[in-house]
N, C-alpha and C positions, 0 to 999 in steps of 0.2 A: 557429440550428443547433447541436445538441449537440457538445461537443468529443469525446466518446466515445459510440459507438453499437454496441451488441452486439445482433445480430439472429439469433435461433433458433440459437445456437451449441451444437454438440455436441462434446464432448471425450472421447476414449477413452484408456485405458491397455491396450493390446493389444485384447482382445475385451470388456473391461469398460468400460461407458459411465459415466464419472464426472460428466459434465454433459449435460443433455438440454434442448434448446430454450430456452437462456437468452437472454432479451431484456431489456436494460437500457440506460439512457442517462444521461449526466452532462453538465450544462451547465457551461460554462467558469466557473471561480471558485467552484464548489460542492463540497460534500463528500458523497459517497455512502458510507454505512456498510453493510457486509455482515455479517450475523449468522447464526448457525446452530450446531448442535452439531458436535462433532468428526466429521470425515468427511463433512460436508454438501456439500463441494465449493468452499469459499471460496478456499482457497489454490490449488486447480487453476484457478479462474477468473482469479486474479491472474497465474498463470503463462501462461495463454492470452493475456491482454492484453499481457504483456511479450514474447511470442514464445518463451518457454521450453518451451511445450508447445502445438503448433499445434492449432487447432480443425479437426475433420474435416468438420463440416457447419456451415452458417450463415456469418455474416460478423462481422468486427470492423472498425469504421471509426474512424479518429482524424483529427480536423480535416477531415472529409469525404473522406478517402482510405481505400481498402480496404487494411488492413494485416494481414489475416487470416494470411497466410503469410510475413510479414516476419520476419527474424531478430531475436534479442534485441539485437544490436549496432545494427542498422539502426533499431530502435525507440528505443533510447537516444539515437541521434544526432538523432532528430526530436522528442525531448522527453518520453519515458516512462522513469521511473526507479522503482526499487522498494527498500523497506526490508524485507528478507525476515524471515520468522519465524526466531528463533534467532540473529539478527544476521549470521551467516555471514561473520565477519571472517577475514582471513588470519592464522593463528596465528604464522607465522614473521616477520611484519612489525610494525613499530612503529605507533603511533597515526598519526603523520604519514604514513607510507607507505601505510597503509590508506586514509586520506583521499585521498591522491594518486591512488589507483585510480579514484576518481570523476571525475577530470579527463580520463581517457583518451577519453571520449566527450562531453566538455564542449561545451555550446553557449554562445554569448555570453549574458551575464547578470550579475546582481549577486552571485551566489554565488561567492566566492573562498575560498581557505584562510583568509585573514584574517577574512572574514565569518563563516565557520564557527567560528573560535576566539572571535570576539566573541559569537556566539550561545551557545557552550558554553565559557565561560572556563576551566573545570576542565581541559579537554583541552589547553589551551595549556601548562600546567605538566607535563602527562603525555605530551607529543607524542613524546618519544624512548623511551617505555616500550613494551615488548612488549604487544600487544593482549590477550594471555591473562592479563596481570597486572592488568587492570582489573576493577572490579565490574561486575555485570550492567547497572546503570544507565549507567555510563560507556561500556560497550560499545555500548549502544543509542544513545547520543549519537554515537558514531563511525559507526554504521550509518546514522543519519539524515543526519549531515553528509556522508558519502560520496555518498549519493543526491542531496542538494541540490547538490553540486558539479557534477553533470551539468547544472545549471540547467534542470530539467524544467518542462514545462507541465502534466504529469500525474504525480502522486506516488502510488504504491501502497504502503500501509503494512500489513504483516501482523503482527498481534498485538503492538502496541507495548508493552503492559503485561505480557506473559506472563512470569511468574517474577520480577517486580520487587516490591520492598517498596512499600507504599501511598504513602509520602512521595516515593519516587522516581517513581512513576507520576504523582503530581501535578505534579512538576517537568517531566516529559516532556510532559504535556498542556498545561502553560502555554506551553512552546515550540511545541507543535502549534498552539495558538491564535494565536500571533504569526505563524507561517508561513502559516496559513490567512488571516489578516488581510491578507496581501500579495496575495491573489487567486489563489493556487495552487489548481488543481483536484486533489482528493484522493479516492482510493478507500481506505477504511479497513476492515480486518477487525479486529474487537475482541470479545473474549470477554465483556466487561462490557456487557451489552445496554443498561442505563440510560445508561451513559457514551456508548456508540456513538450512541444516539439524541440525546443532549444536544449532541454536538459536530458533528452532521451536518445537512445540509439534506434529504437523501433517504435512505431506507433500503430494504434488500431482505433478506428472510430466505430462506435456502436450506435445503432438506431433501432428502436423497438425490439431490442433483444437479439439483434443480428449484427454481425460484422459487415460494415459497408465499405471499409477501406482499411488496408494494412500495408506496411512497407517501411523502408528506412526513413526515419524522420527527416533527414536532410534532403531526401529525394522527392517527397510529396509536395505538390504545389498548393498554394492558397485556394485555387479554384477547385482542386480535387477535394481538399478538406471541407470547403463550403458545401459542395455537392453531396458529399458523404454525410455531413452533419445534419443537413436539412432534407436529405432524401430527394435531391433534385436530379 
C-alpha cells in the first residue's frame, strides 16, 4: 500500500486551473522527484499535499486515509512536513528559535534539536544568530532542520539547490542522502533534472499542470525526459 496516493487531483487559483488530473503515488521509504519548467505546477502540488492549497477535485490519501481537505496543521501532526522554496525562515528569530518552530507539531521520533545540531554542526555555533545573517546554504540547513523536527514520515523538499553555490549544493545533498538512508519518504522538486533522477526512485514530469511522464528514475531516457519537459 503506497504511503501517498494522489488520484485525479485538480487544483485551482480562482478560475485558473493550476493542476489537472494529477495521479501519482509514493511507496514508503522511497523518493519521488518532480521535474518541470517554472510554472509547471510542482510547487502547487506540494502545497496541495501539505494542505496549504486544497484540491478542488480528486483525492489525496496519506497512509490510506483521505486527507484531501485536512488543514496544514493537521497534516503536520500526522507526519507531513515541508522544506519550502526560498527557505521561508522567520527573519526576526534566531537560528535556534526558527528550529524550535518545527517542534510545535512534533511527533515522537529521533529528531531532536541535538540531533539537528549533530547533522548540521555549523548551526550549533550560529544558534543565537539572527536567521537573516546566515548564508543561503546555512539558511537551507535551518529550513531542513526545522522540517525534520516535526519527525515526519513524508518530507516534501522544494528546490533545495536553488540559488546555492555548487559546493554548498553538494553538502546539502550529502545530508539528503543520509536522511534518505534512514527510510524517510520524500517528494523532491529539483531544478537540476540529472540530479533529481540520480537521487530518486521514481520521477514525474509536469507540464502546464499535467503529468507528461512518470516512471522509475533509472529507467527513463534523456530523450523521454526532454520530450516530456518541453511537450515535444
